[in-house]
C-alpha positions as CSV (number, residue, x, y, z in Angstrom):
1,M,-3.6,18.2,-25.3
2,I,-1.7,14.9,-25.5
3,V,-1.1,12.0,-23.2
4,E,2.3,10.5,-22.5
5,T,2.6,7.0,-21.1
6,A,5.8,5.7,-19.7
7,L,6.2,2.1,-18.6
8,F,8.8,1.6,-15.9
9,T,10.3,-1.7,-14.8
10,V,12.2,-1.6,-11.5
11,R,14.1,-4.3,-9.7
12,E,11.8,-6.3,-7.4
13,Q,13.8,-5.4,-4.3
14,D,13.4,-1.6,-5.2
15,V,9.6,-1.5,-5.6
16,G,9.0,0.2,-2.2
17,L,11.9,2.6,-2.7
18,F,10.6,3.5,-6.2
19,R,7.2,4.3,-4.9
20,Q,8.7,6.5,-2.1
21,T,11.1,8.2,-4.5
22,F,8.4,8.9,-7.1
23,A,6.3,10.6,-4.4
24,G,9.0,13.2,-4.0
25,A,10.3,13.4,-7.6
26,R,6.9,13.9,-9.2
27,R,7.2,17.6,-8.4
28,F,9.7,18.0,-11.2
29,I,7.1,17.0,-13.7
30,E,4.2,18.8,-12.0
31,T,6.0,22.2,-12.1
32,S,7.0,21.9,-15.8
33,K,5.6,24.1,-18.6
34,G,2.6,22.5,-20.2
35,F,1.9,20.0,-17.5
36,C,-1.8,19.3,-16.8
37,R,-2.0,16.2,-14.6
38,L,-0.4,12.8,-13.9
39,E,-1.3,9.4,-12.6
40,M,1.0,6.5,-11.6
41,H,-0.3,2.9,-11.4
42,Q,1.5,-0.3,-10.2
43,G,1.2,-3.5,-12.2
44,I,-0.9,-6.3,-10.8
45,E,0.6,-9.3,-12.6
46,A,4.0,-7.7,-12.5
47,P,4.2,-5.6,-9.4
48,N,7.7,-4.3,-10.3
49,T,6.2,-2.4,-13.3
50,F,4.5,1.0,-13.2
51,I,2.8,3.0,-15.8
52,L,3.0,6.8,-15.6
53,I,0.4,8.7,-17.5
54,V,1.0,12.4,-18.0
55,W,-1.3,14.9,-19.7
56,W,0.6,17.8,-21.5
57,Q,-0.7,20.8,-23.3
58,T,1.4,19.9,-26.4
59,L,3.8,17.2,-27.5
60,E,6.6,19.7,-27.5
61,D,6.0,20.5,-23.9
62,H,7.1,17.0,-23.1
63,T,9.5,16.1,-25.8
64,V,11.4,19.4,-26.1
65,T,10.7,21.8,-23.2
66,F,10.6,19.2,-20.4
67,K,13.3,16.9,-21.8
68,Q,15.7,19.8,-22.1
69,S,15.0,21.3,-18.7
70,E,16.6,21.3,-15.4
71,N,13.5,19.6,-14.0
72,F,14.1,16.6,-16.3
73,T,17.7,16.4,-15.2
74,R,16.7,16.4,-11.6
75,W,13.8,13.9,-12.2
76,R,16.2,11.4,-13.8
77,A,18.9,12.0,-11.1
78,E,16.4,11.1,-8.3
79,I,14.6,8.2,-9.9
80,G,16.5,7.0,-13.0
81,H,18.9,4.7,-11.0
82,L,15.9,2.6,-9.9
83,F,14.9,1.6,-13.5
84,A,15.8,-2.0,-14.4
85,A,15.4,-1.2,-18.1
86,P,14.9,2.0,-20.1
87,P,11.4,3.3,-19.8
88,V,9.1,2.7,-22.8
89,V,7.5,6.0,-23.7
90,S,4.5,6.6,-26.1
91,H,2.4,9.6,-26.9
92,Y,-1.3,9.8,-27.7
93,T,-3.8,12.3,-28.9
94,V,-6.7,13.1,-26.5
95,D,-10.1,12.5,-28.0
96,P,-12.3,15.3,-26.8
97,A,-15.4,13.2,-27.5
98,A,-14.3,10.5,-25.1
């Protein structure tokens, strides 16, 4: 299992719209092959930033299967226009001892 983090920065005037849009668009991630769970958290010092944390079965489930899917295309169509900058995405291994 791996963890993806994606840091989103949205325009300050679009924070409420981003939260609302994400609530509906998350289904495109949740119904994808290899998806395990996700969390979204809003920044405190910078409330126009959000961190998305997604657990995937494999790295390829995110970087290949999801990124080349209709679900990804639909996800970006619904929410991508609200990004003030490109998302910063990283991947991590899950430590089973933690």
